[in-house]
One Martini backbone bead per residue (centre of mass of N, CA, C, O) as a GRO file, in nm:
protein
  245
    1MET     BB    1   0.097   0.035   0.021
    2LEU     BB    2   0.071   0.352   0.004
    3LEU     BB    3   0.173   0.611   0.152
    4GLY     BB    4  -0.123   0.712   0.340
    5LEU     BB    5  -0.307   0.515   0.229
    6GLY     BB    6  -0.533   0.457   0.492
    7HIS     BB    7  -0.360   0.546   0.746
    8ALA     BB    8  -0.158   0.280   0.851
    9HIS     BB    9   0.092   0.405   0.924
   10MET     BB   10   0.376   0.471   1.161
   11ASN     BB   11   0.530   0.662   1.012
   12HIS     BB   12   0.708   0.982   0.976
   13PHE     BB   13   0.690   1.247   0.723
   14VAL     BB   14   0.897   1.504   0.553
   15VAL     BB   15   0.853   1.624   0.234
   16ARG     BB   16   1.023   1.849   0.030
   17LYS     BB   17   0.979   1.708  -0.258
   18ILE     BB   18   0.772   1.801  -0.530
   19PRO     BB   19   0.593   1.859  -0.775
   20PRO     BB   20   0.568   2.105  -0.976
   21ALA     BB   21   0.424   2.365  -1.080
   22PRO     BB   22   0.267   2.453  -1.334
   23LYS     BB   23   0.292   2.613  -1.622
   24GLY     BB   24   0.116   2.878  -1.653
   25PRO     BB   25  -0.243   2.979  -1.668
   26PHE     BB   26  -0.409   2.751  -1.497
   27VAL     BB   27  -0.570   2.892  -1.279
   28GLU     BB   28  -0.759   3.071  -1.446
   29ALA     BB   29  -0.875   2.842  -1.619
   30LEU     BB   30  -0.996   2.668  -1.393
   31CYS     BB   31  -1.176   2.883  -1.257
   32ALA     BB   32  -1.348   2.928  -1.517
   33LEU     BB   33  -1.453   2.634  -1.549
   34GLY     BB   34  -1.483   2.461  -1.297
   35VAL     BB   35  -1.575   2.192  -1.112
   36ALA     BB   36  -1.799   2.056  -1.278
   37THR     BB   37  -1.651   2.044  -1.551
   38VAL     BB   38  -1.396   1.894  -1.458
   39HIS     BB   39  -1.531   1.646  -1.343
   40GLU     BB   40  -1.661   1.556  -1.609
   41ALA     BB   41  -1.395   1.558  -1.789
   42GLN     BB   42  -1.270   1.321  -1.576
   43GLY     BB   43  -1.504   1.107  -1.530
   44ARG     BB   44  -1.622   1.169  -1.247
   45SER     BB   45  -1.361   1.254  -1.082
   46GLY     BB   46  -1.221   1.389  -0.773
   47LEU     BB   47  -1.466   1.437  -0.586
   48MET     BB   48  -1.558   1.561  -0.310
   49ARG     BB   49  -1.746   1.565  -0.068
   50PRO     BB   50  -2.028   1.768   0.010
   51THR     BB   51  -1.901   1.846   0.297
   52MET     BB   52  -1.717   2.021   0.124
   53ARG     BB   53  -1.697   2.364   0.218
   54PRO     BB   54  -1.716   2.686   0.194
   55LEU     BB   55  -1.691   2.972   0.399
   56PHE     BB   56  -1.765   3.133   0.128
   57ASP     BB   57  -1.905   3.295  -0.109
   58GLY     BB   58  -1.704   3.283  -0.407
   59ALA     BB   59  -1.499   3.082  -0.372
   60VAL     BB   60  -1.171   3.059  -0.544
   61ALA     BB   61  -0.932   2.792  -0.636
   62ALA     BB   62  -0.590   2.713  -0.750
   63GLY     BB   63  -0.347   2.435  -0.703
   64ARG     BB   64  -0.096   2.299  -0.543
   65ALA     BB   65  -0.045   2.019  -0.346
   66VAL     BB   66  -0.012   2.025   0.005
   67THR     BB   67   0.025   1.767   0.234
   68VAL     BB   68  -0.167   1.644   0.527
   69LEU     BB   69  -0.115   1.421   0.808
   70ALA     BB   70  -0.341   1.419   1.082
   71PRO     BB   71  -0.430   1.426   1.382
   72PRO     BB   72  -0.687   1.457   1.567
   73GLY     BB   73  -0.681   1.771   1.710
   74ASP     BB   74  -0.398   1.832   1.541
   75ASN     BB   75  -0.186   2.116   1.409
   76TRP     BB   76   0.123   2.076   1.381
   77MET     BB   77   0.160   1.987   1.069
   78ILE     BB   78   0.065   2.252   0.952
   79HIS     BB   79   0.308   2.417   1.041
   80VAL     BB   80   0.515   2.248   0.890
   81ALA     BB   81   0.400   2.283   0.599
   82LEU     BB   82   0.440   2.599   0.586
   83GLU     BB   83   0.756   2.567   0.538
   84LEU     BB   84   0.699   2.441   0.225
   85CYS     BB   85   0.539   2.647   0.104
   86GLU     BB   86   0.420   2.807  -0.187
   87PRO     BB   87   0.317   3.020  -0.386
   88GLY     BB   88  -0.013   2.891  -0.479
   89ASP     BB   89  -0.073   2.693  -0.281
   90ILE     BB   90  -0.254   2.404  -0.148
   91LEU     BB   91  -0.378   2.298   0.146
   92VAL     BB   92  -0.405   1.944   0.236
   93VAL     BB   93  -0.619   1.796   0.489
   94GLY     BB   94  -0.579   1.493   0.657
   95CYS     BB   95  -0.705   1.243   0.872
   96ILE     BB   96  -0.659   0.957   1.051
   97SER     BB   97  -0.928   1.053   1.184
   98PRO     BB   98  -1.208   1.175   1.256
   99SER     BB   99  -1.278   1.541   1.239
  100THR     BB  100  -1.422   1.870   1.383
  101ASP     BB  101  -1.208   2.037   1.467
  102GLY     BB  102  -1.052   2.356   1.500
  103MET     BB  103  -0.751   2.353   1.319
  104VAL     BB  104  -0.833   2.641   1.190
  105GLY     BB  105  -0.757   2.983   1.209
  106ASP     BB  106  -0.669   3.313   1.188
  107LEU     BB  107  -0.364   3.271   1.230
  108ILE     BB  108  -0.305   3.067   1.006
  109ALA     BB  109  -0.441   3.233   0.785
  110THR     BB  110  -0.245   3.469   0.799
  111LEU     BB  111   0.004   3.306   0.715
  112MET     BB  112  -0.100   3.204   0.446
  113GLN     BB  113  -0.137   3.484   0.321
  114ALA     BB  114   0.159   3.582   0.359
  115LYS     BB  115   0.268   3.324   0.176
  116GLY     BB  116   0.056   3.292  -0.079
  117LEU     BB  117  -0.174   3.118  -0.057
  118ALA     BB  118  -0.462   2.999  -0.220
  119GLY     BB  119  -0.538   2.771   0.008
  120LEU     BB  120  -0.779   2.548   0.183
  121VAL     BB  121  -0.811   2.188   0.257
  122ILE     BB  122  -1.028   2.037   0.515
  123ASP     BB  123  -1.097   1.731   0.705
  124ALA     BB  124  -1.234   1.954   0.906
  125GLY     BB  125  -1.209   2.224   1.113
  126CYS     BB  126  -1.312   2.564   1.161
  127ARG     BB  127  -1.234   2.896   1.281
  128ASP     BB  128  -1.285   3.221   1.279
  129VAL     BB  129  -1.478   3.287   1.034
  130ARG     BB  130  -1.525   3.589   1.020
  131LEU     BB  131  -1.225   3.666   0.980
  132ILE     BB  132  -1.173   3.495   0.727
  133ARG     BB  133  -1.383   3.633   0.551
  134GLU     BB  134  -1.249   3.913   0.567
  135MET     BB  135  -0.982   3.815   0.429
  136GLY     BB  136  -1.046   3.604   0.173
  137LEU     BB  137  -0.965   3.313   0.230
  138PRO     BB  138  -0.969   3.020   0.075
  139ILE     BB  139  -1.195   2.778   0.233
  140TRP     BB  140  -1.227   2.426   0.293
  141SER     BB  141  -1.470   2.237   0.488
  142THR     BB  142  -1.642   1.991   0.711
  143ALA     BB  143  -1.628   2.217   0.944
  144ILE     BB  144  -1.755   2.410   1.228
  145SER     BB  145  -1.536   2.489   1.512
  146ALA     BB  146  -1.431   2.595   1.843
  147GLN     BB  147  -1.263   2.362   1.881
  148GLY     BB  148  -0.970   2.294   1.993
  149THR     BB  149  -0.615   2.232   1.984
  150VAL     BB  150  -0.310   2.057   1.947
  151LYS     BB  151   0.062   1.987   2.009
  152ALA     BB  152   0.148   1.627   2.032
  153SER     BB  153   0.138   1.488   1.738
  154PRO     BB  154   0.244   1.321   1.477
  155GLY     BB  155   0.293   1.329   1.124
  156SER     BB  156   0.255   1.426   0.779
  157VAL     BB  157   0.432   1.547   0.478
  158ASN     BB  158   0.393   1.477   0.159
  159VAL     BB  159   0.165   1.259   0.144
  160PRO     BB  160  -0.066   1.051   0.090
  161VAL     BB  161  -0.418   1.135   0.101
  162THR     BB  162  -0.739   1.145   0.258
  163CYS     BB  163  -0.999   1.372   0.130
  164ALA     BB  164  -1.316   1.346   0.128
  165GLY     BB  165  -1.264   1.057  -0.047
  166VAL     BB  166  -0.983   1.159  -0.169
  167HIS     BB  167  -0.700   1.105  -0.336
  168VAL     BB  168  -0.392   1.280  -0.246
  169PHE     BB  169  -0.119   1.403  -0.408
  170PRO     BB  170   0.161   1.546  -0.417
  171GLY     BB  171   0.102   1.794  -0.677
  172ASP     BB  172  -0.164   1.811  -0.720
  173ILE     BB  173  -0.465   1.948  -0.849
  174VAL     BB  174  -0.663   2.209  -0.706
  175LEU     BB  175  -1.026   2.274  -0.709
  176GLY     BB  176  -1.231   2.554  -0.595
  177ASP     BB  177  -1.582   2.617  -0.515
  178ASP     BB  178  -1.919   2.628  -0.467
  179ASP     BB  179  -1.929   2.305  -0.554
  180GLY     BB  180  -1.630   2.248  -0.442
  181VAL     BB  181  -1.388   1.973  -0.478
  182VAL     BB  182  -1.119   1.905  -0.710
  183VAL     BB  183  -0.896   1.646  -0.837
  184ILE     BB  184  -0.588   1.654  -1.025
  185PRO     BB  185  -0.369   1.488  -1.168
  186HIS     BB  186  -0.069   1.598  -1.251
  187ALA     BB  187  -0.035   1.432  -1.532
  188ARG     BB  188  -0.353   1.530  -1.635
  189LEU     BB  189  -0.399   1.832  -1.679
  190ASP     BB  190  -0.398   1.881  -1.988
  191VAL     BB  191  -0.621   1.679  -2.060
  192VAL     BB  192  -0.844   1.794  -1.877
  193MET     BB  193  -0.848   2.085  -1.983
  194GLU     BB  194  -0.928   2.015  -2.273
  195ALA     BB  195  -1.191   1.867  -2.202
  196ALA     BB  196  -1.316   2.112  -2.055
  197ARG     BB  197  -1.322   2.306  -2.294
  198VAL     BB  198  -1.507   2.138  -2.471
  199ARG     BB  199  -1.741   2.128  -2.273
  200ALA     BB  200  -1.784   2.434  -2.241
  201ALA     BB  201  -1.856   2.487  -2.537
  202ARG     BB  202  -2.104   2.300  -2.542
  203GLU     BB  203  -2.257   2.445  -2.309
  204GLU     BB  204  -2.285   2.719  -2.447
  205GLN     BB  205  -2.474   2.622  -2.668
  206ALA     BB  206  -2.693   2.522  -2.474
  207ARG     BB  207  -2.743   2.796  -2.338
  208LEU     BB  208  -2.845   2.944  -2.585
  209ARG     BB  209  -3.084   2.754  -2.634
  210MET     BB  210  -3.222   2.800  -2.361
  211ALA     BB  211  -3.249   3.115  -2.385
  212ALA     BB  212  -3.444   3.058  -2.650
  213GLY     BB  213  -3.638   2.801  -2.533
  214GLY     BB  214  -3.492   2.581  -2.688
  215PRO     BB  215  -3.450   2.278  -2.662
  216ALA     BB  216  -3.407   2.038  -2.473
  217LEU     BB  217  -3.194   1.784  -2.462
  218GLY     BB  218  -3.440   1.565  -2.464
  219ALA     BB  219  -3.563   1.710  -2.755
  220THR     BB  220  -3.376   1.603  -2.940
  221ALA     BB  221  -3.345   1.386  -3.188
  222PRO     BB  222  -3.146   1.179  -3.059
  223MET     BB  223  -3.299   1.161  -2.790
  224LEU     BB  224  -3.571   1.067  -2.899
  225ALA     BB  225  -3.463   0.804  -3.023
  226GLN     BB  226  -3.357   0.686  -2.758
  227LEU     BB  227  -3.622   0.684  -2.604
  228GLU     BB  228  -3.772   0.500  -2.801
  229SER     BB  229  -3.572   0.255  -2.766
  230LEU     BB  230  -3.664   0.251  -2.443
  231GLY     BB  231  -4.000   0.291  -2.450
  232VAL     BB  232  -4.087   0.583  -2.516
  233THR     BB  233  -4.416   0.732  -2.516
  234TRP     BB  234  -4.619   0.959  -2.686
  235VAL     BB  235  -4.898   1.128  -2.536
  236ASP     BB  236  -5.196   1.317  -2.460
  237THR     BB  237  -5.313   1.105  -2.246
  238LEU     BB  238  -5.377   0.898  -1.983
  239GLU     BB  239  -5.561   0.709  -2.135
  240GLN     BB  240  -5.356   0.633  -2.350
  241ALA     BB  241  -5.153   0.514  -2.155
  242ASN     BB  242  -5.346   0.292  -2.044
  243GLY     BB  243  -5.383   0.159  -2.333
  244HIS     BB  244  -5.071   0.039  -2.328
  245GLU     BB  245  -5.103  -0.193  -2.099
   0.00000   0.00000   0.00000
């Protein structure tokens, strides 16, 4: 089993070197495409559970994942990871076992913002939410809780983690917006972005058709033919439908 996946290992590591952030304006492109389109474009994979929610409406961020595997209720390794983060990175925190404790508050958020991080994704709680919202730092979490934490137990940094049901490897690309968080494998970024652009263009055509009053996707000729092949019959009245029984 790969280190970190399943959270069953006993050793603790802080890995200094991870795949570099992709070159080029990928952040702006991904943020414009959005989580839903990217998720669909990569075969409906990589989407974190819907319990992973932004702390404020309109939050959007994309960047390279720096990963943390932390004991529940202990934010020590988050501080360690911040020593390795580069501007534009997104910190992704998974816990060894479930936790809703407020592992990140306004002090850590202030440091993240000062270091130029793009955001935080944490499978645990955040607190000081009003202050973080005022800061405008994009954060996604699975809980909001004033419950404090300790710095007593080691974990690992930049190992594979499971965060809200998704395996995240250090260096993967993370995209978050109002729809949630999706993870793109580092090696597949170019392929996924191209597929997402194609999908976005197709959806724009559908949007124009909808704005003009339709027809809906299900009422186009190919869809009608497919529905007919599946046994869907159009009738004018319920009595006619009963007559087909």
